[in-house]
PLY file of the C-alpha trace (Angstrom):
ply
format ascii 1.0
element vertex 82
property float x
property float y
property float z
element edge 81
property int vertex1
property int vertex2
end_header
-47.45 3.49 -15.82
-46.42 3.05 -12.16
-43.08 4.52 -11.16
-40.33 2.05 -10.59
-37.19 2.73 -8.64
-33.82 1.11 -9.29
-30.71 0.96 -7.27
-27.53 2.04 -9.06
-23.82 2.12 -8.39
-21.60 4.93 -9.71
-17.92 5.64 -9.09
-17.45 9.13 -7.64
-14.22 10.70 -6.39
-13.89 10.19 -2.68
-13.58 13.81 -1.72
-16.68 14.82 -3.62
-18.70 11.89 -2.17
-17.55 12.65 1.32
-18.54 16.28 1.04
-21.88 15.36 -0.44
-22.67 12.87 2.32
-21.56 15.40 4.94
-23.85 18.15 3.58
-26.93 16.27 2.21
-28.90 14.35 4.87
-29.21 10.56 4.40
-32.98 10.71 3.53
-32.46 13.33 0.79
-29.49 11.97 -1.11
-31.40 10.00 -3.70
-33.81 12.83 -4.38
-30.92 15.24 -4.87
-29.10 12.87 -7.19
-32.28 12.26 -9.14
-32.76 15.99 -9.54
-29.19 16.40 -10.85
-29.69 13.59 -13.28
-32.93 15.21 -14.53
-31.08 18.49 -15.03
-28.27 16.78 -16.93
-30.77 14.87 -19.13
-32.75 18.08 -19.90
-29.56 19.90 -20.85
-28.38 17.08 -23.22
-31.87 16.56 -24.73
-32.16 20.25 -25.37
-28.87 20.10 -27.25
-30.16 17.27 -29.40
-33.40 19.08 -30.03
-31.45 22.11 -31.24
-29.45 20.02 -33.61
-32.63 18.32 -34.90
-34.32 21.69 -35.33
-31.30 23.02 -37.27
-31.34 19.99 -39.50
-35.03 20.36 -40.27
-35.01 24.09 -40.87
-31.57 25.26 -41.95
-31.29 25.80 -45.74
-27.76 24.34 -45.55
-29.25 20.89 -44.99
-31.90 21.08 -47.77
-30.04 18.55 -49.96
-29.72 16.16 -47.01
-33.45 16.42 -46.39
-34.19 15.79 -50.02
-31.82 12.74 -50.06
-33.57 11.41 -46.94
-36.95 11.50 -48.80
-35.39 9.28 -51.56
-34.01 6.86 -48.93
-37.33 6.68 -47.17
-39.06 5.84 -50.46
-36.61 2.95 -51.18
-35.60 1.79 -47.77
-37.39 -1.63 -48.15
-36.47 -2.35 -51.73
-34.81 -5.70 -52.11
-34.81 -6.60 -48.45
-37.78 -8.95 -48.53
-35.70 -12.01 -49.42
-32.77 -11.44 -46.96
0 1
1 2
2 3
3 4
4 5
5 6
6 7
7 8
8 9
9 10
10 11
11 12
12 13
13 14
14 15
15 16
16 17
17 18
18 19
19 20
20 21
21 22
22 23
23 24
24 25
25 26
26 27
27 28
28 29
29 30
30 31
31 32
32 33
33 34
34 35
35 36
36 37
37 38
38 39
39 40
40 41
41 42
42 43
43 44
44 45
45 46
46 47
47 48
48 49
49 50
50 51
51 52
52 53
53 54
54 55
55 56
56 57
57 58
58 59
59 60
60 61
61 62
62 63
63 64
64 65
65 66
66 67
67 68
68 69
69 70
70 71
71 72
72 73
73 74
74 75
75 76
76 77
77 78
78 79
79 80
80 81
């Protein structure tokens, strides 16, 4: 899939943006911001993965996993005529 770029607008405190613009050259700003966004995404996604892993492996959630199997087996029951 070809890479697509988008233009975005965010509200950033004036002193932070002024310092950023003073330190990061014009041609590098988007790359720096993209890198920071990638770091933030990786951190948040890792947190979600830890939660999912705990759910799938921790004995505390065994009953929840068993209940989920029952829901999966009946999820479409009675929904055909809605």
